[in-house]
C-alpha positions in Angstrom: 105.0 105.0 111.8 107.6 105.2 109.1 107.9 102.0 107.0 111.0 101.6 104.9 108.7 100.9 101.9 106.6 104.0 102.3 108.0 105.6 99.1 106.7 102.4 96.9 103.9 100.6 98.7 100.0 100.8 98.1 98.0 102.5 100.5 97.3 101.5 104.1 93.7 101.1 105.0 93.8 104.6 106.8 94.7 106.1 103.4 91.8 104.7 101.5 88.9 107.1 102.7 91.1 110.5 102.0 92.0 109.1 98.6 88.2 108.2 97.8 87.4 112.0 98.7 90.1 113.2 96.4 88.8 110.7 93.6 85.3 111.9 94.2 86.3 115.6 94.0 88.6 115.1 90.8 88.0 117.2 87.5 87.9 113.9 85.7 85.4 112.2 88.1 82.2 112.7 85.7 83.9 111.4 82.6 85.3 108.3 84.4 82.0 107.5 86.1 80.1 107.9 82.9 82.4 105.1 81.4 82.4 102.8 84.4 78.7 103.3 85.4 76.8 104.5 82.3 73.2 104.0 83.9 73.9 105.6 87.3 73.3 109.0 88.6 76.8 110.9 88.9 76.1 112.1 92.3 75.1 108.5 93.4 78.3 107.4 92.2 80.1 110.2 94.0 78.4 109.2 97.2 79.3 105.6 96.8 83.0 106.4 96.1 83.1 108.7 99.2 81.9 105.8 101.4 84.4 103.4 100.3 86.7 102.5 103.4 88.8 99.4 102.1 90.8 98.2 99.1 88.5 95.3 98.9 85.4 97.7 98.8 87.2 99.7 96.0 88.0 96.7 94.0 84.5 95.1 94.5 82.5 98.4 93.9 84.7 100.1 91.2 87.4 98.1 89.7 85.2 95.0 89.0 82.9 97.2 86.9 85.7 98.9 85.3 86.8 95.5 84.0 83.1 94.5 83.2 82.7 97.5 81.2 86.2 97.0 79.2 85.3 93.3 78.6 81.9 94.0 77.3 83.0 96.7 75.1 86.0 95.3 73.7 86.0 91.6 73.7 84.1 88.8 72.3 85.3 86.3 74.9 87.6 86.3 77.9 89.2 82.9 78.6 91.8 81.9 81.2 92.8 78.7 82.7 95.4 77.4 85.2 93.4 78.6 88.5 93.0 74.9 89.4 96.6 74.7 90.2 96.5 77.6 92.8 95.9 77.3 96.5 94.0 80.3 97.7 96.0 80.2 101.0 99.4 80.6 99.4 101.1 83.7 98.2 102.2 83.8 94.4 104.3 86.0 92.3 102.9 86.6 88.8 105.0 87.9 86.0 103.7 89.4 82.8 105.3 90.7 79.7 105.1 94.4 79.1 102.3 94.3 76.7 99.8 96.4 78.5 100.8 97.3 82.0 97.4 98.2 83.3 94.9 96.1 81.3 96.8 92.9 82.0 97.0 93.3 85.7 93.5 94.6 85.9 92.1 91.5 84.2 94.2 89.4 86.4 92.5 91.0 89.6 89.2 90.5 87.9 89.7 86.9 87.2 91.1 86.3 90.5 88.2 88.1 92.3 85.4 86.3 90.4 87.0 82.8 91.3 87.2 83.7 94.9 90.9 84.3 95.3 92.5 87.3 97.0 93.6 90.0 94.5 97.3 90.7 94.0 99.5 93.7 94.5 100.3 95.2 91.1 103.4 97.3 89.9 103.1 100.7 88.2 106.1 102.9 87.0 106.7 106.2 88.7 106.5 107.7 85.0 102.8 106.8 85.1 102.0 108.4 88.4 100.7 111.6 87.4 98.0 113.2 88.0 97.0 112.5 91.5 93.9 110.8 90.4 96.0 108.1 88.9 98.0 107.6 92.1 94.8 107.4 94.2 93.2 104.9 91.9 96.5 102.9 91.6 97.4 102.8 95.2 94.0 102.1 96.3 94.0 99.3 94.0 96.9 97.7 95.6 99.5 99.2 93.1 103.0 99.7 94.2 105.5 101.9 92.5 108.5 101.0 90.4 110.9 104.0 90.5 112.2 104.8 87.1 115.8 105.8 87.3 118.0 107.8 85.1 121.4 106.5 86.0 122.7 102.9 86.6 123.7 103.3 90.2 120.2 104.8 91.0 118.6 101.8 89.0 120.6 99.3 90.9 119.5 100.8 94.3 116.0 101.1 93.2 115.8 97.5 92.0 117.2 96.1 95.3 114.5 98.2 97.1 111.8 96.9 95.0 113.1 93.3 95.2 113.3 93.6 99.0 109.7 94.9 99.2 108.3 92.1 96.8 110.1 89.5 99.0 108.5 91.1 101.9 105.1 90.9 100.7 105.3 87.1 99.6 106.7 86.1 103.0 105.2 88.2 105.7 
């Protein structure tokens, strides 16, 4: 079924297993695995990735550990507040500055996850969607594409499409 947001949306559930197969076969797989899971056997990690079937499994079995590694290797302490003002049954739109596109949103996902909240969808620019490994990791992690435009007409058209998608995700 064609969806009017197919050009920007994250992966559907049916698209996760093929993405995991591509990730496990990637030429960068061993390097990434050694960073994320330094004490595990590469083939054990590859098999775990191949068996992931959902976004939640990907976030819990992989992205959780990506964030744990990043936090333990680069921070003295991670602090946050404000979660007590959120209702886990409501939808929210979080807006961040452009400080660190991937890290800020990844840490937000981590904080939401460890506190029992559903994780969010995240934006990433079309200019960052290369190679296929990045696309697969991003879209399996609920990332949706912000199309970068070269002219004002395309920019407005793409911004309207993106706005419509965000509204759809918050209200449906």
